[in-house]
N, C-alpha and C positions, 0 to 999 in steps of 0.2 A: 504493499499500499504505499503510495507516494506521501512523503512527509510535508508537502506543500499543498495547502488547500486553496482553492480559487472559488470564492462565493460569487455566484452570478444571480443577480436579482432578475426574476422573471415574473413581473406582476400581470400575468395573463389572466384576463377576466372574460374572455370571448367564448370560452368553451361550453358555457351554460348561461341560462337566462338570469339566475339568481346572483346578484353581484356581491362582492366583498373580498374576493381571493386576491384582489390587487394589493390589499394591505398586508398579505401574508409575508412578503420578504422583509419588510421593515419590522414586522412583529417578531420574526425569527432573530433578527439582529438584536432588538431590544431584549429578547430573552436570553441573550449571551452566547450566541453560536460561536462567534469569532473567539471570544475569551475561553470558552470551553475547549476548543481546538488548540489554542495557544498553551493552555495549562497542560495539555497532554503532549507537548513538545512539537507541535506542528507550526510552520510558517503559514501565515494567513494573508491572502491578497483579496480584497473585496473590490469587485469591478462595478459596484453600484447597481442600479436598476436599468435594465436595457429597455429600448423601445422598438416596436416592430417596424420591420421595413414596409414601406408603402407597396401595396399589391393591387393591381387591377385585374380581377378575375370576373369571368362570365358566371352567371347563375348556373346551378346544377339542377338536374332533373327532380330531385327530391325537394319540394317546396318548404319542408320543415327545417332544412338546414339554415342556420342563421350565423351571422358574423363571420362569414366565410373568408372574405378578403383579410380582415384583421388576423384571423387564425393562420392563414397562409403566410402572412407577413411575418408573424412570430415564428412559424416553422422555419422559414429561410433565415432568419436572424439568429435563432438559437442553434440551428444546425451548423451554421458558420462558426459561431462563438464556442461551441463544443469542440470543434476540431482545433481552434486556436488554443484554447485553454488547456486542452489535453497535452499539448506539447511541452507544457512547462509545470503541470502539477495535476491535482485531482479535482475535477470540476464538481461543484456542488450547486445544483439548480435550486433556488429558493423560490417556490411557488406562491401564488399562482395557481390556476386550476390544472387538471391533468392533461389538458391540450398541450401544455408546454412540452410533454414527452414526444409529441409528434417531431419536435425539433431536436431536443437533447438526445433521444435515442438514435435518431437517424444520423446525427451528427457524430456520435460515438461510434456507430457502426462504420461510418466513413473512415474515421480515424483508425480503427481497429484494422480495417482492410488495408489501409496504407502501411500499417506495421506488419502485415502478413499474418495477422491473428484473427481468430473468430470472436465475435462479440456475443455475450450470453447476457440475458436479461432476467432478473428476479423482480416479479411484479407483485408487490405486497398490497392488496387492495380487496375490498368487498366485491368489486366489479371487475369483469374481464376486459372491458373496453375494446371489444372486438367487433363493433359495428363498422360497417362501411357507410359511405355517403348514401348509398341506396337503401340500406336496412334500418338506419336509425329512425325511430317514430318521433322522438323528441327533437331531433336536429341538433342535439348538444354534442359539439365536436370533442369534448373531453371524454366521450365514450368511444372513440375511434383509434387512440394512438397504436394499440397493439396490432390491430388489423393493418394500419398503414406500414408500420416498420417490417412487418412479416410479408408484405407484398401482396395483400389482398386487392382486388380490382376496385375501380371506380374513383381512386384518388387522384390520377394523373392523366390529363389536368383536372383540377386547377393546382393541386399541390405539386411541388417539384418531385420528379422521380428520385427515390432515395438512391444515393451513390452506392449503398451496399444494403441488401435485404438481410434481415435476421432470420435464419432458418427457424421453423417452428420447433424443432427439437431442441433449440438453444433457449427457449423461453420456459420459465417456470412460474406459474401463478399460485400464490399461497394466501389463503384466507377468504376464498370467494364464497359468497352467500346471497349475491343478487345477480342473476345472469338472465338476460332476456332469452326467450326461446330461439329467436334467430341466431343469437350469439352461441347458444348451447349446441344448436345444430351444426353451425359452422365449425366450432371447436372440436367436435367429434370427428371431423374430417381431417384433423391435423395431428402432428406429433407433439403439441404443447403439453407440457406436464401441468396437470390441474389438481390442485390440492384444496379442496373445499373444507369448510368448518366442520362438517361431519367427519370427514377423514381425520382431521385434527382431533376432534372429540374422541374418536375410536382408537387412534394409534399415536397421537402426539404429533408434535411440530418438528421434532429434532430429525427423525429418520429421513422424511422426504428432503428436508433442506440439505442435510449431509450428502445424501445421494446426488443432489443436483450439483453441489459444490465439488464433489469428487469428479463429476463429468467435465466441470469447467477447468479443473486442474489437469485432467488427463488430457484435455484438448490444447493446453497451453493458452486458454482464452482469457480475455478481458471481461470483467463482470461490471454491468451497470445495474444498480438497485434503484428501483422506483417505489417510494414509500408514500402511500396515500393515507391521509389522517383517517379515513373511514375503514382502513385495515384494523383499527383498534376499536374495542368496545366503546360505544358512545358514552357510557357513564364515566370513563376516564378521559375521553377526548371528545367533547361536545362540539368543538369549533369547526364543523363541516356541514355543508348543505345537503349531503347525501347520506345521512346516518342510517345504518342498518344495524339493528340489534344482534348480539351474539358474536362480536368480533374478538380479536386477540386480547388477552389480558395483559396487564402491566408486565408481569414476569415473562409470558410468552414472548412478548415484543421485545423485551430486553435480551432474552436468550437468543432470539434470532440475531439481533444486533451484535451480540457478543461472539456468536458462532461465525458471523461474517467477518468480524475483525480477526479472529483466530485463523481464518483461511488465508488471509492476506491477499485475497483475489480481487477485492473492490477497487474498481478504477474510476467510477463516477457514481453520483448520487442525485436523485430528485427527492425533495421534500415538497409534497403537493397538497392542494386542496384545503389549506389552512385558511379559514375565514375569521379573522379576529373580531368582526361584528358579531359572531355567534359564540364567542369565547366567554369563560367565566374567570375574570381577573388573571387572564393569561395563562391559565393552567395547561391548555392544549398546546400552546406555543412552547411552553417550558418543557413539557413531555417530549415534543419533537426534538428539541435541542438535546434533552437527556439521551433519547434514542440515538441521535447523531453521535453523540459523545461515547456512547457504548460501542457503536460501529467503529469509532476511531481508537478504541482501547480502554475506555474507562470501565471499571468494574464496580457497578452500583453497590453490590453487597460484599465487597472485599473488606473484611474487618479481622483484626486479630482475634483468635479464639481465646476466650475468657477461661481460666482454669476452673474446674469444677471444685467447689469448696465443700460440697456435701450438704449445703443449706439451700433451701428453696426460698428463703427470705431476701 
């Protein structure tokens, strides 16, 4: 894992109609992300908040799709910035809604290709985000990134053709519990690893994650992690407009982050869907920063063992 962190503010708020995620990057900064990384021995460069490239695009056939030009602009901007930042450190994309991953992941895939390595993607999310421009009923483009980066049809044009497509077998989704029928049917035709919350309830979260990380290591791949607030149980992370009950617990989430650090494979990171307008005294932003710190090497429960004295008082 690179010891130089590059914070990239991506105040994307075009991927859905409910606004507020544009405040996410600054909330993560206020919650102490840079200081947490520096305390762990990382150098930190903050590039500030980006703005989307101007894009002139024609309407698509699905009338539900909205904010298309803005989202295409964000995709171009973030893909280019991902490639630049990855040359000098570990990009951390501060969201912003999950539409930012259209750019962050496609940019990292292009970077990996230039390095002669495969990109793997760990998608920590309640949703699969596997809609195309044709299949989305809501028209919310934050529900499309995995479809785009894995090369599903309907995106190009208006979106730029990805310089490198991420093969389905290189994608692992953990935490799913809200998948539309069209997405489910499409996923069943792929080699994407799908770990829903029932599988986690039955067998735990460690085995499928370790199996995926072993595949990344065996392939000599680069790993991009995309962490959506709604991966987490809403009771501990309320600041998201797409809450789905039954998410990862505090300890499950930290365990995932700790195992990712132990692997040494993470090359880039998305922190997405934080809507500070919906938060409670900043606790979701603080939790996301704590999880990022665990991924960077902090051990939340490392404490010296107290000697047993024979007394329960």
